[in-house]
C-alpha positions as CSV (number, residue, x, y, z in Angstrom):
1,M,46.6,0.8,19.7
2,D,43.8,1.8,22.1
3,E,40.5,1.0,20.3
4,R,38.6,2.2,23.4
5,A,40.1,5.7,22.9
6,I,39.2,5.7,19.2
7,A,35.6,4.8,20.1
8,E,35.5,7.5,22.8
9,R,36.8,10.2,20.4
10,Y,34.3,9.1,17.8
11,G,31.4,9.2,20.3
12,V,32.2,12.8,21.3
13,L,32.4,14.0,17.8
14,I,29.1,12.3,16.8
15,G,27.4,13.6,19.9
16,Q,28.4,17.1,19.1
17,G,27.1,16.7,15.6
18,V,30.3,18.2,14.0
19,L,30.8,15.4,11.4
20,D,29.0,15.3,8.1
21,E,29.4,12.4,5.7
22,R,32.8,13.6,4.4
23,G,34.0,14.7,7.8
24,R,33.3,11.3,9.3
25,R,35.1,9.6,6.4
26,L,38.2,11.8,6.7
27,W,38.3,11.5,10.5
28,A,38.2,7.7,10.3
29,A,40.9,7.7,7.7
30,A,43.1,10.0,9.8
31,E,42.7,7.8,12.8
32,A,43.5,4.7,10.8
33,R,46.6,6.3,9.3
34,A,47.8,7.6,12.7
35,A,47.4,4.1,14.2
36,G,49.7,2.6,11.6
37,R,49.6,-1.1,10.7
38,G,46.2,-2.6,11.5
39,G,44.7,0.9,11.9
40,I,41.9,0.4,9.4
41,A,40.7,-2.8,11.2
42,A,40.9,-1.0,14.5
43,V,38.8,1.9,13.4
44,V,36.2,-0.4,11.9
45,R,35.9,-2.4,15.2
46,A,35.8,0.7,17.3
47,T,33.3,2.7,15.4
48,D,31.3,0.3,13.1
49,I,32.2,2.5,10.2
50,S,32.6,0.2,7.1
51,E,36.1,-0.6,5.8
52,S,35.1,0.7,2.4
53,T,34.3,4.1,3.9
54,V,37.6,4.3,5.7
55,R,39.4,3.4,2.5
56,R,37.5,6.1,0.6
57,G,38.6,8.5,3.3
58,L,42.2,7.5,2.8
59,A,41.9,8.1,-0.9
60,D,40.4,11.6,-0.2
61,L,43.3,12.4,2.1
62,D,45.8,11.4,-0.7
63,D,43.8,13.4,-3.2
64,G,44.3,16.6,-1.2
65,V,41.2,18.3,-2.7
66,V,39.7,21.0,-0.4
67,L,36.0,21.5,-0.9
68,A,34.0,24.6,-0.5
69,A,32.1,25.1,2.8
70,G,29.0,23.0,2.9
71,R,30.0,20.6,0.2
72,I,30.6,16.9,1.0
73,R,31.4,15.7,-2.6
74,K,33.6,17.1,-5.4
75,P,31.7,19.0,-8.1
76,G,30.0,16.5,-10.4
77,A,30.0,13.7,-7.9
78,G,26.9,11.9,-6.7
79,N,23.8,10.7,-8.6
80,V,22.5,12.9,-11.3
81,A,18.7,13.0,-11.5
82,I,17.8,10.8,-14.4
83,L,15.2,13.2,-15.8
84,K,17.9,16.0,-15.9
85,R,20.5,13.7,-17.5
86,E,17.9,12.3,-20.0
87,P,15.8,15.2,-21.2
88,G,12.4,14.1,-22.5
89,L,12.6,10.8,-20.8
90,W,9.3,11.1,-18.8
91,E,7.4,12.4,-21.7
92,A,8.6,9.5,-23.8
93,L,7.7,7.0,-21.1
94,E,4.3,8.5,-20.7
95,R,3.6,8.2,-24.4
96,L,4.6,4.5,-24.2
97,V,2.3,3.8,-21.3
98,D,-0.6,5.9,-22.4
99,P,-2.2,3.4,-24.8
100,V,-2.6,0.9,-22.0
101,T,-3.3,3.3,-19.2
102,R,-6.6,2.6,-17.6
103,G,-8.2,6.0,-17.4
104,D,-6.9,9.6,-17.3
105,P,-4.2,10.9,-14.9
106,E,-6.8,11.5,-12.2
107,S,-8.4,8.1,-12.5
108,P,-8.9,6.3,-9.1
109,L,-8.1,3.0,-10.7
110,R,-4.9,3.9,-12.5
111,W,-2.5,1.1,-13.4
112,T,-0.3,-0.2,-16.2
113,S,0.1,-3.7,-17.6
114,K,3.4,-3.2,-19.5
115,S,6.4,-4.7,-17.8
116,A,9.3,-2.4,-16.8
117,A,11.7,-4.4,-18.9
118,K,9.7,-3.9,-22.1
119,L,9.2,-0.2,-21.4
120,A,13.0,0.2,-20.7
121,G,13.7,-1.7,-24.0
122,A,11.4,0.6,-25.9
123,L,13.0,3.7,-24.4
124,Q,16.5,2.4,-25.2
125,E,15.4,2.1,-28.8
126,L,14.4,5.7,-28.7
127,G,18.0,6.6,-27.6
128,F,17.5,6.9,-23.8
129,Q,20.0,5.4,-21.4
130,V,17.7,3.8,-18.9
131,V,17.2,0.4,-17.2
132,D,14.1,-1.3,-15.9
133,R,14.7,-0.4,-12.3
134,T,14.7,3.3,-13.2
135,V,11.4,2.8,-15.1
136,L,9.8,1.3,-12.1
137,R,11.0,4.1,-9.9
138,L,9.6,6.8,-12.2
139,L,6.2,5.0,-12.6
140,K,5.8,4.6,-8.9
141,A,6.6,8.3,-8.3
142,K,3.9,9.2,-10.8
143,G,1.2,7.0,-9.1
144,Y,1.4,3.9,-11.3
145,S,1.6,0.4,-10.0
146,L,2.8,-2.7,-11.9
147,Q,0.6,-5.6,-11.2
148,A,0.5,-9.2,-12.5
149,N,-2.4,-11.2,-13.8
150,K,-3.6,-14.4,-12.2
151,K,-4.4,-17.0,-14.8
152,T,-7.9,-18.5,-14.7
153,R,-9.9,-21.1,-16.7
154,E,-11.1,-18.2,-18.9
155,G,-7.5,-17.0,-19.4
156,S,-5.8,-13.9,-18.1
157,Q,-5.7,-12.3,-21.6
158,H,-9.5,-11.9,-22.2
159,P,-9.7,-9.8,-25.4
160,D,-11.8,-7.2,-23.8
161,R,-9.9,-7.1,-20.5
162,D,-8.3,-3.7,-21.1
163,A,-11.6,-2.2,-22.4
164,Q,-13.4,-3.4,-19.3
165,F,-10.9,-1.5,-17.2
166,Q,-11.5,1.6,-19.2
167,H,-15.2,1.1,-18.7
168,I,-14.8,0.7,-15.0
169,N,-12.6,3.8,-14.8
170,Q,-15.1,5.9,-16.8
171,T,-18.0,4.7,-14.7
172,V,-16.3,5.2,-11.4
173,T,-14.9,8.6,-12.3
174,T,-18.3,9.9,-13.5
175,A,-19.9,8.7,-10.3
176,I,-17.3,10.4,-8.1
177,T,-17.5,13.6,-10.1
178,E,-21.3,13.7,-9.6
179,G,-20.9,13.1,-5.9
180,Q,-22.4,9.7,-5.9
181,P,-21.0,6.9,-3.6
182,V,-18.6,4.4,-5.1
183,I,-17.5,1.3,-3.1
184,S,-15.1,-1.5,-3.7
185,V,-16.2,-4.8,-2.1
186,D,-14.6,-8.2,-1.4
187,T,-14.2,-11.0,1.1
188,K,-10.9,-11.5,3.0
189,K,-9.9,-15.1,3.5
190,R,-11.5,-16.7,6.5
191,E,-9.3,-16.8,9.6
192,L,-9.3,-19.4,12.4
193,I,-10.0,-18.1,15.9
194,G,-7.8,-19.3,18.7
195,D,-4.1,-19.4,19.6
196,F,-3.0,-20.5,16.2
197,K,0.3,-19.6,14.5
198,A,-0.1,-16.3,12.6
199,V,2.0,-15.4,9.6
200,G,4.6,-12.7,10.1
201,R,6.8,-11.6,13.0
202,E,6.5,-9.0,15.7
203,F,8.9,-7.7,18.4
204,E,8.7,-9.6,21.6
205,P,11.1,-9.9,24.6
206,K,14.0,-12.1,23.6
207,G,13.4,-15.8,24.3
208,R,9.7,-15.3,25.0
209,P,7.9,-15.9,21.7
210,V,4.1,-16.1,21.8
211,Q,3.1,-19.7,22.4
212,V,0.6,-21.1,19.9
213,R,-0.9,-24.5,19.0
214,G,1.1,-27.0,17.1
215,H,-1.6,-27.8,14.6
216,D,-4.1,-25.6,12.7
217,F,-7.3,-27.6,13.3
218,K,-10.4,-25.5,13.7
219,D,-11.6,-25.0,17.2
220,K,-15.3,-26.1,17.3
221,D,-16.0,-23.7,20.1
222,L,-14.2,-20.6,18.8
223,G,-14.9,-21.2,15.1
224,H,-13.6,-18.8,12.4
225,A,-14.0,-15.3,11.2
226,I,-15.0,-14.2,7.7
227,P,-14.3,-10.5,7.0
228,Y,-16.3,-8.9,4.2
229,G,-15.1,-5.4,3.4
230,V,-16.6,-2.3,1.9
231,Y,-14.2,0.5,0.8
232,D,-15.5,4.0,0.1
233,L,-13.2,5.3,-2.6
234,S,-14.0,9.0,-2.1
235,A,-14.0,9.1,1.6
236,D,-10.9,6.7,2.0
237,E,-13.0,4.9,4.6
238,G,-13.7,1.2,5.1
239,W,-16.3,-1.0,6.7
240,V,-15.9,-4.7,7.6
241,S,-18.6,-7.1,8.6
242,V,-17.1,-10.1,10.4
243,G,-19.2,-13.2,9.8
244,I,-19.0,-16.4,11.6
245,T,-20.8,-18.9,9.4
246,R,-20.5,-18.7,5.6
247,D,-19.5,-16.3,2.9
248,T,-22.6,-16.1,0.8
249,A,-24.2,-13.4,-1.4
250,T,-26.7,-12.7,1.3
251,F,-23.8,-12.0,3.8
252,A,-22.1,-9.8,1.2
253,V,-25.2,-7.7,0.6
254,N,-25.9,-7.4,4.3
255,S,-22.4,-6.1,4.7
256,I,-23.1,-3.4,2.1
257,L,-26.3,-2.6,3.9
258,S,-24.5,-2.3,7.2
259,W,-22.0,0.2,5.6
260,W,-24.9,2.2,4.2
261,E,-26.8,2.3,7.4
262,H,-23.7,3.2,9.6
263,L,-21.7,5.4,7.2
264,G,-23.0,5.8,3.7
265,R,-26.5,7.3,4.3
266,E,-25.2,10.2,6.3
267,R,-22.2,10.8,4.1
268,Y,-24.3,10.8,0.9
269,P,-27.7,12.2,1.8
270,H,-28.5,13.1,-1.8
271,A,-27.3,9.8,-3.3
272,R,-29.3,8.4,-6.2
273,T,-26.9,5.7,-7.4
274,L,-24.5,3.3,-5.6
275,T,-21.6,2.1,-7.8
276,V,-20.1,-1.2,-6.8
277,T,-16.8,-2.6,-8.1
278,A,-16.3,-6.3,-7.4
279,D,-14.3,-9.2,-8.7
280,C,-15.9,-12.0,-10.8
281,G,-15.8,-14.8,-8.2
282,G,-16.8,-15.6,-4.7
283,S,-20.0,-14.5,-3.0
284,N,-20.2,-11.4,-5.3
285,S,-19.6,-13.4,-8.5
286,S,-21.1,-12.0,-11.7
287,R,-22.5,-15.5,-12.4
288,T,-24.2,-16.0,-9.0
289,R,-28.0,-15.8,-9.2
290,L,-28.4,-15.1,-5.4
291,W,-26.0,-12.1,-5.7
292,K,-28.4,-10.4,-8.2
293,V,-31.5,-11.3,-6.1
294,E,-29.9,-9.8,-3.0
295,L,-28.8,-6.7,-4.9
296,Q,-32.5,-6.2,-5.7
297,R,-33.1,-6.3,-2.0
298,L,-30.3,-3.7,-1.5
299,A,-31.8,-1.4,-4.1
300,D,-35.3,-1.8,-2.6
301,E,-34.2,-1.1,1.0
302,T,-31.9,1.9,0.1
303,A,-34.1,3.3,-2.8
304,L,-30.8,3.5,-4.8
305,K,-30.0,2.3,-8.2
306,V,-27.2,-0.2,-7.8
307,Q,-24.6,0.0,-10.6
308,V,-22.2,-3.0,-10.6
309,C,-18.9,-3.3,-12.5
310,H,-17.0,-6.6,-12.2
311,F,-13.3,-6.9,-12.8
312,P,-12.3,-9.3,-15.6
313,P,-11.4,-12.8,-14.6
314,G,-8.0,-13.1,-13.1
315,T,-7.6,-9.4,-12.2
316,S,-9.4,-9.2,-8.8
317,K,-6.3,-7.9,-7.1
318,W,-6.7,-4.7,-9.0
319,N,-9.9,-4.0,-7.0
320,K,-9.2,-0.9,-4.9
321,I,-10.1,-2.6,-1.6
322,E,-7.2,-5.1,-2.0
323,H,-4.4,-2.7,-1.8
324,R,-6.0,0.2,0.0
325,M,-7.6,-1.8,2.9
326,F,-7.2,-5.5,3.2
327,S,-3.4,-5.5,2.6
328,L,-3.1,-3.0,5.4
329,V,-5.3,-5.0,7.7
330,S,-3.1,-8.1,7.1
331,I,0.0,-6.1,8.0
332,N,-1.7,-4.8,11.2
333,W,-2.4,-8.3,12.5
334,R,0.8,-10.1,11.3
335,G,2.3,-12.2,13.9
336,K,-0.7,-11.9,16.2
337,P,-2.8,-14.9,17.0
338,L,-6.5,-14.1,16.6
339,E,-7.6,-15.4,20.0
340,S,-11.2,-14.1,19.9
341,L,-13.7,-12.5,17.5
342,Q,-13.3,-9.3,19.6
343,S,-9.6,-9.3,18.8
344,V,-10.4,-9.5,15.1
345,I,-12.7,-6.5,15.4
346,E,-10.1,-4.5,17.4
347,L,-7.2,-5.3,15.0
348,I,-9.3,-4.3,12.0
349,T,-10.5,-1.0,13.5
350,A,-6.9,-0.2,14.7
351,T,-5.7,-0.2,11.1
352,T,-4.8,3.4,10.0
353,T,-2.5,5.1,7.5
354,T,-0.7,8.4,7.3
355,T,-3.2,9.5,4.7
356,G,-6.1,9.2,7.1
357,L,-7.7,5.9,6.3
358,K,-10.3,4.8,8.8
359,I,-11.9,1.4,9.1
360,Y,-14.9,0.4,11.1
361,A,-15.9,-3.2,11.9
362,E,-18.9,-5.0,13.3
363,L,-19.6,-8.7,14.2
364,D,-22.3,-10.4,12.1
365,E,-23.5,-13.4,14.0
366,R,-26.3,-14.4,11.7
367,D,-26.4,-17.8,10.2
368,Y,-26.1,-17.9,6.4
369,P,-27.2,-21.2,4.9
370,K,-25.3,-22.6,2.0
371,A,-26.6,-23.7,-1.4
372,V,-29.6,-21.4,-1.4
373,E,-31.6,-22.2,-4.5
374,V,-32.9,-19.2,-6.6
375,T,-35.8,-20.0,-8.8
376,N,-36.3,-18.6,-12.3
377,Q,-39.2,-16.6,-11.0
378,Q,-37.1,-14.9,-8.4
379,L,-34.4,-14.1,-10.9
380,D,-37.0,-12.8,-13.4
381,A,-38.2,-10.4,-10.7
382,V,-34.8,-8.7,-10.6
383,N,-35.1,-5.3,-12.2
384,I,-31.8,-5.5,-14.0
385,T,-30.6,-3.5,-17.0
386,R,-27.4,-4.8,-18.6
387,H,-25.0,-2.3,-20.0
388,E,-24.3,-2.4,-23.7
389,F,-20.6,-3.3,-23.1
390,H,-20.3,-6.8,-21.5
391,G,-23.7,-6.9,-19.8
392,E,-22.5,-10.0,-17.8
393,W,-19.9,-7.8,-16.1
394,N,-21.7,-4.5,-16.1
395,Y,-25.3,-3.9,-15.1
396,T,-27.7,-1.7,-13.1
397,I,-30.4,-2.9,-10.7
398,T,-33.1,-0.4,-9.9
399,P,-35.6,-0.4,-7.0
400,S,-38.7,-2.5,-7.7
401,Q,-41.0,0.5,-7.2
402,T,-39.6,2.0,-10.4
403,K,-40.1,-1.1,-12.5
404,S,-42.4,-0.4,-15.4
């Protein structure tokens, strides 16, 4: 049998666009049957059509069913939409999720902590024929994301964890509704500068991979980069200050100030309050004295009330900046050695999404000393008002001029 001729005939038909899914299957089956013994293997080799597809075509030929014009499957074939097959499924799922949904359907921090397996089990008890993969698909389509906790010394199951998320949602939603700026902040892990191996793979000419160093020892001349990000929830816009010394509370607040001076002030000319969501650790830790002293400086320099809500211990990955900005930055520079600080800036600012996310970046070459001691007098001077609910996580710092 002439496999080259089979391939040529197939190429002509595909090029003319005359074969739909069923037509391709029937044509392959006809060629295989006409070729006789070994015909299936020959068609597979010549066209790259799978053997299972050819065999389904042979079964269709034997079946002899003629379909109406435009149909590629027999009536009733194909996947039936689960929501049509199981009336009331989504409503039942939504009722199950609702008690642990953080905020209303329009919440900018919407998430669920129930596992898909548990939700599927509960739905099965209600009489629905559904599996966990279907639950995941439905939740994802409706804007939910299933996220895991990271255990900490304080425990991932803090008794007020869910209530804190509800508090954050309410605070954030109110601020956005009133047209006030809301930002999510965090530090991305420091990156070595130089021709070091980068995680991930990129297309390169075959046999010519990018050459990098064999060991990841910090280059004393090139140093490292510390990206501190500020993500504007309403504008879908990000700012990254790239430090070169240390990730401290002073660096964090200077990064927020840079965002305000370059982007925030013009976008929110009538702002009265700046709402900040941050995790509980690192340079913006809820327990760091320097963080609060520096926030007082932020309030004084911007004349804004600074309202801070910290995510509960072990849940920092739920901060909006993690999956709306930093995860995309990481994808953008995967497989690319960060050979210079300028390359870091360029890779960050080149990060975009189809929804219009823009990220701006600036190098911060200031030296930030470590272990800065904050006196009790300095801390007492902070004009802080702790919220009634978990004041260690939620508080507002007002400009010193308004202190009574």
